C-alpha positions as semicolon CSV with decimal commas, in nm:
position;residue;x (nm);y (nm);z (nm)
1;M;-0,311;1,207;-0,036
2;N;-0,256;1,474;-0,284
3;S;-0,490;1,710;-0,123
4;E;-0,748;1,946;-0,249
5;T;-0,948;1,859;0,050
6;L;-0,923;1,557;0,388
7;P;-0,917;1,642;0,263
8;A;-1,235;1,350;-0,513
9;R;-1,045;1,354;-0,822
10;T;-0,688;1,378;-0,718
11;T;-0,813;1,668;-0,550
12;T;-0,897;1,798;-0,243
13;D;-1,014;2,087;-0,442
14;S;-1,356;2,208;-0,352
15;T;-1,520;2,246;-0,688
16;H;-1,653;1,963;-0,902
17;P;-1,449;1,909;-1,220
18;A;-1,756;1,915;-1,439
19;T;-1,967;2,189;-1,280
20;G;-1,694;2,412;-1,136
21;E;-1,948;2,534;-0,882
22;P;-1,827;2,799;-0,638
23;A;-1,725;2,709;-0,289
24;A;-1,898;2,963;-0,068
25;E;-2,237;3,116;-0,011
26;E;-2,303;3,424;0,193
27;R;-2,555;3,274;0,431
28;R;-2,441;3,149;0,768
29;P;-2,281;2,817;0,677
30;G;-2,363;2,644;1,004
31;A;-2,735;2,706;0,976
32;G;-2,983;2,451;0,853
33;A;-2,756;2,148;0,874
34;D;-2,921;1,854;0,704
35;H;-2,755;1,604;0,934
36;A;-2,890;1,665;1,284
37;P;-2,738;1,453;1,564
38;A;-2,908;1,115;1,581
39;A;-2,854;0,781;1,748
40;A;-2,572;0,570;1,612
41;D;-2,674;0,307;1,360
42;Q;-2,627;-0,024;1,543
43;G;-2,614;-0,237;1,229
44;E;-2,347;-0,013;1,076
45;A;-2,157;-0,014;1,405
46;E;-2,149;-0,394;1,416
47;E;-2,048;-0,418;1,050
48;F;-1,757;-0,180;1,109
49;V;-1,632;-0,356;1,421
50;R;-1,645;-0,692;1,244
51;L;-1,439;-0,540;0,961
52;F;-1,190;-0,400;1,211
53;H;-1,147;-0,740;1,381
54;T;-1,119;-0,915;1,044
55;E;-0,832;-0,691;0,932
56;H;-0,680;-0,667;1,284
57;P;-0,751;-1,006;1,442
58;D;-0,506;-0,976;1,734
59;Q;-0,727;-0,766;1,961
60;P;-0,712;-0,782;2,342
61;V;-1,094;-0,766;2,360
62;P;-1,273;-1,050;2,173
63;L;-1,518;-0,951;1,901
64;A;-1,822;-1,090;2,081
65;R;-1,746;-0,891;2,397
66;R;-1,682;-0,571;2,199
67;L;-2,013;-0,610;2,013
68;H;-2,199;-0,666;2,340
69;H;-2,043;-0,351;2,485
70;I;-2,137;-0,143;2,180
71;R;-2,498;-0,265;2,185
72;A;-2,526;-0,176;2,551
73;Q;-2,382;0,173;2,494
74;I;-2,620;0,244;2,206
75;D;-2,919;0,117;2,406
76;Q;-2,831;0,338;2,703
77;Q;-2,688;0,650;2,537
78;G;-2,788;0,636;2,174
79;T;-2,422;0,620;2,072
80;Y;-2,092;0,453;2,155
81;S;-1,723;0,549;2,161
82;H;-1,459;0,425;1,922
83;T;-1,130;0,311;2,066
84;E;-0,824;0,495;1,940
85;E;-0,737;0,193;1,725
86;E;-1,088;0,176;1,576
87;L;-1,083;0,550;1,505
88;A;-0,749;0,531;1,324
89;F;-0,856;0,228;1,124
90;G;-1,189;0,388;1,036
91;A;-1,029;0,710;0,913
92;R;-0,784;0,520;0,694
93;V;-1,052;0,294;0,549
94;A;-1,267;0,601;0,478
95;W;-0,985;0,720;0,256
96;R;-0,956;0,373;0,103
97;N;-1,328;0,386;0,017
98;S;-1,331;0,740;-0,128
99;S;-1,447;0,689;-0,485
100;R;-1,333;1,035;-0,601
101;C;-0,974;0,997;-0,490
102;I;-0,693;0,892;-0,721
103;G;-0,433;0,885;-0,441
104;R;-0,560;0,594;-0,234
105;L;-0,243;0,392;-0,275
106;Y;-0,115;0,568;0,037
107;W;-0,419;0,509;0,262
108;K;-0,225;0,316;0,525
109;S;0,015;0,609;0,575
110;L;-0,254;0,848;0,702
111;R;-0,154;0,999;1,037
112;V;-0,464;1,009;1,259
113;L;-0,479;1,269;1,536
114;D;-0,748;1,198;1,798
115;R;-0,886;1,538;1,902
116;R;-1,219;1,423;2,045
117;E;-1,154;1,581;2,384
118;A;-1,125;1,937;2,246
119;T;-1,434;2,134;2,347
120;T;-1,364;2,507;2,314
121;P;-1,297;2,708;1,997
122;E;-0,955;2,800;2,136
123;Q;-0,860;2,434;2,184
124;I;-0,988;2,344;1,839
125;H;-0,790;2,628;1,683
126;Q;-0,471;2,512;1,855
127;H;-0,523;2,161;1,723
128;L;-0,591;2,286;1,371
129;C;-0,265;2,480;1,383
130;E;-0,085;2,168;1,502
131;H;-0,245;1,977;1,216
132;L;-0,096;2,222;0,966
133;R;0,240;2,206;1,141
134;Q;0,257;1,827;1,123
135;A;0,117;1,812;0,771
136;T;0,357;2,074;0,633
137;N;0,658;1,895;0,779
138;G;0,906;2,144;0,634
139;G;0,777;2,080;0,282
140;R;0,781;1,700;0,307
141;I;0,402;1,698;0,315
142;R;0,244;1,424;0,526
143;P;-0,115;1,290;0,499
144;V;-0,287;1,388;0,826
145;I;-0,641;1,382;0,963
146;S;-0,757;1,544;1,287
147;V;-1,078;1,390;1,422
148;F;-1,280;1,603;1,662
149;A;-1,584;1,513;1,874
150;P;-1,870;1,333;1,696
151;D;-2,234;1,425;1,667
152;T;-2,433;1,256;1,946
153;P;-2,798;1,272;2,057
154;A;-2,682;1,466;2,362
155;Q;-2,457;1,719;2,189
156;P;-2,391;1,845;1,835
157;A;-2,034;1,830;1,716
158;P;-1,811;2,133;1,653
159;R;-1,770;2,255;1,297
160;V;-1,567;2,497;1,094
161;W;-1,726;2,705;0,821
162;N;-1,422;2,690;0,589
163;D;-1,415;2,426;0,317
164;Q;-1,036;2,409;0,352
165;L;-0,813;2,530;0,632
166;I;-0,613;2,745;0,390
167;R;-0,792;2,948;0,124
168;Y;-0,734;3,291;-0,026
169;A;-0,981;3,577;0,016
170;G;-1,163;3,743;-0,272
171;Y;-1,262;4,110;-0,288
172;R;-1,514;4,281;-0,514
173;Q;-1,386;4,599;-0,676
174;E;-1,592;4,904;-0,766
175;G;-1,534;4,851;-1,137
176;G;-1,666;4,496;-1,120
177;G;-1,330;4,318;-1,102
178;I;-1,213;4,088;-0,824
179;V;-0,886;4,082;-0,634
180;G;-0,797;3,739;-0,498
181;D;-0,995;3,418;-0,541
182;P;-1,337;3,484;-0,699
183;A;-1,484;3,168;-0,548
184;Y;-1,437;3,309;-0,197
185;V;-1,586;3,656;-0,238
186;G;-1,901;3,550;-0,052
187;F;-1,709;3,383;0,229
188;T;-1,480;3,685;0,252
189;D;-1,781;3,914;0,286
190;T;-1,915;3,689;0,562
191;V;-1,599;3,689;0,773
192;R;-1,564;4,066;0,726
193;R;-1,912;4,109;0,871
194;L;-1,798;3,893;1,161
195;G;-1,514;4,135;1,226
196;W;-1,220;4,023;1,013
197;Q;-0,990;4,311;0,924
198;A;-0,924;4,226;0,560
199;P;-0,585;4,331;0,416
200;E;-0,746;4,337;0,068
201;G;-0,445;4,184;-0,106
202;A;-0,435;3,924;-0,381
203;W;-0,316;3,637;-0,158
204;D;-0,472;3,694;0,185
205;V;-0,526;3,374;0,382
206;L;-0,880;3,364;0,519
207;P;-0,941;3,319;0,891
208;I;-1,092;2,999;1,027
209;V;-1,448;3,023;1,158
210;I;-1,509;2,777;1,442
211;E;-1,854;2,702;1,581
212;T;-1,936;2,485;1,883
213;H;-2,278;2,406;2,025
214;Q;-2,235;2,636;2,324
215;D;-2,048;2,924;2,158
216;K;-2,111;3,178;1,886
217;P;-1,891;3,143;1,577
218;E;-1,541;3,276;1,640
219;L;-1,270;3,390;1,398
220;F;-0,912;3,269;1,427
221;D;-0,621;3,368;1,208
222;I;-0,373;3,107;1,094
223;P;-0,020;3,202;1,203
224;R;0,180;3,303;0,896
225;D;0,460;3,060;0,977
226;L;0,212;2,773;0,930
227;V;0,118;2,873;0,575
228;L;0,393;2,747;0,347
229;E;0,360;2,908;0,003
230;V;0,537;2,872;-0,330
231;D;0,605;3,157;-0,574
232;L;0,551;3,027;-0,926
233;T;0,835;3,048;-1,177
234;H;0,901;2,873;-1,508
235;P;1,221;2,686;-1,602
236;E;1,227;2,830;-1,957
237;H;1,047;3,164;-1,923
238;P;1,217;3,379;-1,657
239;H;0,964;3,658;-1,704
240;F;0,684;3,419;-1,591
241;A;0,766;3,527;-1,235
242;E;0,645;3,877;-1,322
243;L;0,288;3,746;-1,302
244;G;0,328;3,726;-0,926
245;L;0,148;3,392;-0,889
246;R;0,174;3,168;-0,586
247;W;-0,002;2,882;-0,411
248;H;0,001;2,719;-0,069
249;A;0,154;2,379;-0,003
250;V;-0,106;2,199;0,211
251;P;-0,461;2,138;0,088
252;A;-0,657;2,045;0,403
253;I;-1,028;1,977;0,343
254;S;-1,236;2,072;0,644
255;N;-1,603;2,049;0,542
256;M;-1,656;1,678;0,486
257;R;-1,826;1,452;0,739
258;L;-1,634;1,141;0,837
259;R;-1,868;0,849;0,906
260;I;-1,730;0,548;1,092
261;G;-1,944;0,264;1,219
262;G;-2,268;0,461;1,229
263;I;-2,112;0,764;1,399
264;D;-2,060;1,100;1,229
265;Y;-1,758;1,325;1,282
266;P;-1,846;1,656;1,109
267;L;-1,510;1,813;1,193
268;A;-1,235;1,587;1,062
269;P;-1,001;1,795;0,843
270;F;-0,763;1,591;0,632
271;N;-0,488;1,656;0,381
272;G;-0,234;1,502;0,154
273;W;0,001;1,668;-0,090
274;Y;-0,104;1,837;-0,411
275;M;-0,123;1,681;-0,751
276;G;0,001;1,960;-0,978
277;T;-0,311;1,973;-1,196
278;E;-0,525;2,074;-0,898
279;I;-0,336;2,402;-0,892
280;G;-0,240;2,441;-1,258
281;A;-0,555;2,305;-1,424
282;R;-0,820;2,391;-1,166
283;N;-0,750;2,652;-0,896
284;L;-0,569;2,898;-1,121
285;V;-0,764;2,814;-1,437
286;D;-1,133;2,746;-1,369
287;A;-1,357;3,026;-1,495
288;N;-1,506;3,080;-1,150
289;R;-1,161;3,081;-0,990
290;Y;-0,854;3,276;-1,109
291;N;-0,926;3,219;-1,482
292;L;-0,563;3,285;-1,573
293;L;-0,529;3,119;-1,915
294;P;-0,589;3,441;-2,113
295;T;-0,340;3,628;-1,894
296;I;-0,073;3,360;-1,930
297;A;-0,127;3,326;-2,304
298;E;-0,086;3,699;-2,350
299;H;0,222;3,702;-2,127
300;L;0,381;3,424;-2,335
301;G;0,294;3,595;-2,664
302;Y;0,048;3,338;-2,797
303;D;-0,197;3,417;-3,076
304;T;-0,538;3,424;-2,905
305;S;-0,735;3,541;-3,209
306;S;-0,866;3,193;-3,284
307;E;-0,929;2,873;-3,088
308;T;-0,753;2,682;-3,365
309;T;-0,417;2,809;-3,238
310;L;-0,480;2,600;-2,924
311;W;-0,354;2,889;-2,716
312;R;-0,553;2,766;-2,414
313;D;-0,392;2,422;-2,432
314;R;-0,043;2,566;-2,470
315;A;-0,093;2,808;-2,180
316;L;-0,235;2,527;-1,967
317;V;0,068;2,305;-2,022
318;E;0,313;2,587;-1,946
319;L;0,129;2,677;-1,627
320;N;0,142;2,317;-1,509
321;I;0,512;2,300;-1,591
322;A;0,558;2,611;-1,379
323;V;0,367;2,461;-1,085
324;L;0,565;2,137;-1,079
325;H;0,895;2,316;-1,137
326;S;0,830;2,570;-0,860
327;F;0,729;2,314;-0,598
328;H;1,022;2,090;-0,680
329;T;1,265;2,382;-0,673
330;A;1,129;2,487;-0,333
331;G;1,168;2,133;-0,199
332;I;0,793;2,090;-0,141
333;K;0,625;1,761;-0,213
334;I;0,393;1,752;-0,512
335;S;0,291;1,487;-0,763
336;D;0,220;1,483;-1,136
337;H;-0,093;1,332;-1,288
338;H;0,085;1,067;-1,496
339;T;0,262;0,921;-1,191
340;E;-0,054;0,926;-0,979
341;S;-0,254;0,757;-1,255
342;R;-0,009;0,467;-1,255
343;H;-0,014;0,458;-0,875
344;F;-0,393;0,432;-0,878
345;L;-0,377;0,124;-1,097
346;T;-0,127;-0,024;-0,851
347;H;-0,380;0,045;-0,576
348;L;-0,651;-0,130;-0,780
349;E;-0,432;-0,438;-0,822
350;R;-0,346;-0,453;-0,452
351;E;-0,705;-0,412;-0,335
352;E;-0,840;-0,665;-0,583
353;G;-0,568;-0,901;-0,463
354;Q;-0,716;-0,865;-0,114
355;G;-1,062;-0,940;-0,249
356;R;-1,185;-0,585;-0,201
357;T;-1,391;-0,379;-0,444
358;V;-1,247;-0,039;-0,536
359;P;-1,524;0,214;-0,601
360;A;-1,422;0,498;-0,831
361;D;-1,587;0,798;-0,995
362;W;-1,440;0,824;-1,347
363;S;-1,501;1,200;-1,372
364;W;-1,279;1,257;-1,068
365;I;-1,019;0,985;-1,121
366;V;-0,926;1,100;-1,473
367;P;-0,696;1,406;-1,445
368;P;-0,810;1,743;-1,582
369;L;-0,503;1,766;-1,807
370;S;-0,417;1,512;-2,081
371;G;-0,664;1,266;-1,932
372;G;-0,683;1,059;-2,251
373;I;-0,315;0,966;-2,238
374;T;-0,319;0,851;-1,876
375;P;-0,378;0,482;-1,801
376;V;-0,687;0,555;-1,590
377;F;-0,885;0,689;-1,889
378;H;-0,993;0,380;-2,085
379;R;-1,135;0,186;-1,792
380;Y;-1,469;0,106;-1,631
381;Y;-1,497;0,174;-1,259
382;E;-1,756;0,047;-1,013
383;Q;-1,965;0,295;-0,816
384;A;-2,044;0,199;-0,457
385;D;-2,103;0,370;-0,123
386;Q;-1,870;0,176;0,101
387;R;-1,832;0,276;0,465
388;P;-1,643;0,418;0,651
389;N;-1,634;0,714;0,415
390;F;-1,640;1,093;0,378
391;Y;-1,958;1,282;0,293
392;L;-2,048;1,637;0,196
393;D;-2,375;1,752;0,353
394;N;-2,602;2,022;0,219
395;D;-2,495;2,276;0,480
396;A;-2,131;2,210;0,393
397;K;-2,206;2,257;0,023
398;N;-2,279;2,617;0,103
399;R;-1,923;2,648;0,228
400;G;-1,764;2,454;-0,055
401;K;-1,778;2,152;-0,277
402;G;-1,592;1,855;-0,139
403;G;-1,280;1,699;-0,272
404;C;-1,084;1,391;-0,199
405;P;-0,888;1,288;0,106
406;Y;-0,593;1,266;-0,125
407;G;-0,637;1,635;-0,132
408;H;-0,530;1,829;-0,436
């Protein structure tokens, strides 16, 4: 998973590549959820369990007995419980089915953390911190998903308001400028009203807002030692460091609903490692984000008087060189878009060899830099809603646009 964002185009980024829509609204994100707890879908449950037994035939409980047990649970309680093995399989297949993700070659490597027993905001916060600890792995980023309690007819599931576990705050200035990430000005205002003491710096990590059915929303800071960051430098332009740019190492999407066998898990944050373009061609470049191309072009002495000088393109390439160089120098795992494009075609070949359809959204699979010279460009991809999968609900859209479990 290159994450940005459970974490899509090779992104777990939280804005759509075409629209670039902002990630946060100022209204209470947990209000007005469009996916109220409902009974589990029995047909979807049976379809999932049959898939699980087909791909894992050596089960101690025969398929017929497991199906009978699930039907009885749904009849009596309106839902049923996944075994740990079913949960892990379902989370991995959800990644395999994610049509916006270029990094699905690695779907079997997803580390699944079963957190369904966590009930209080404090417990959830501890598990989210542990998620970041395991995912960061000293810079050797690992794909991880933490699955918390599902929605049931008896009890709504916990949620977090953040679209990713790690995001930078944005602050409006009196003169109209913004310090920090412009896409998160609204969310920053919200958490300040909830009591967050904002440092008002350019790279302040936002607190996590956790909401459970029996508690008011609570703010929790992420310990600084769990936020691995990279200062951006350039291999050929030493003065590039004067720009003071940085980015964090783990993109963990936290606002997408995981659906497995007719059951919804609204809190299932996931991550992979970054693909460089998610930072260097989206987060730091999009007009509604840091919009740094003019700054970089000026810093590098490019002629910006006319579009025909291609100053934007030149600045974009140099920024992406800086991102990849800086992560590699720091020993932090990151991927480039050419390599991941080839890996996606390998994934296609493997899945087709297994007789499985690979749904893909062209606008997310093709990288945002030099897309036409990558092997994923001149291809037709099927669109299909295959389950298990990840979904972005309307209430979550007010926190942020969803990305891909590969997470960039």
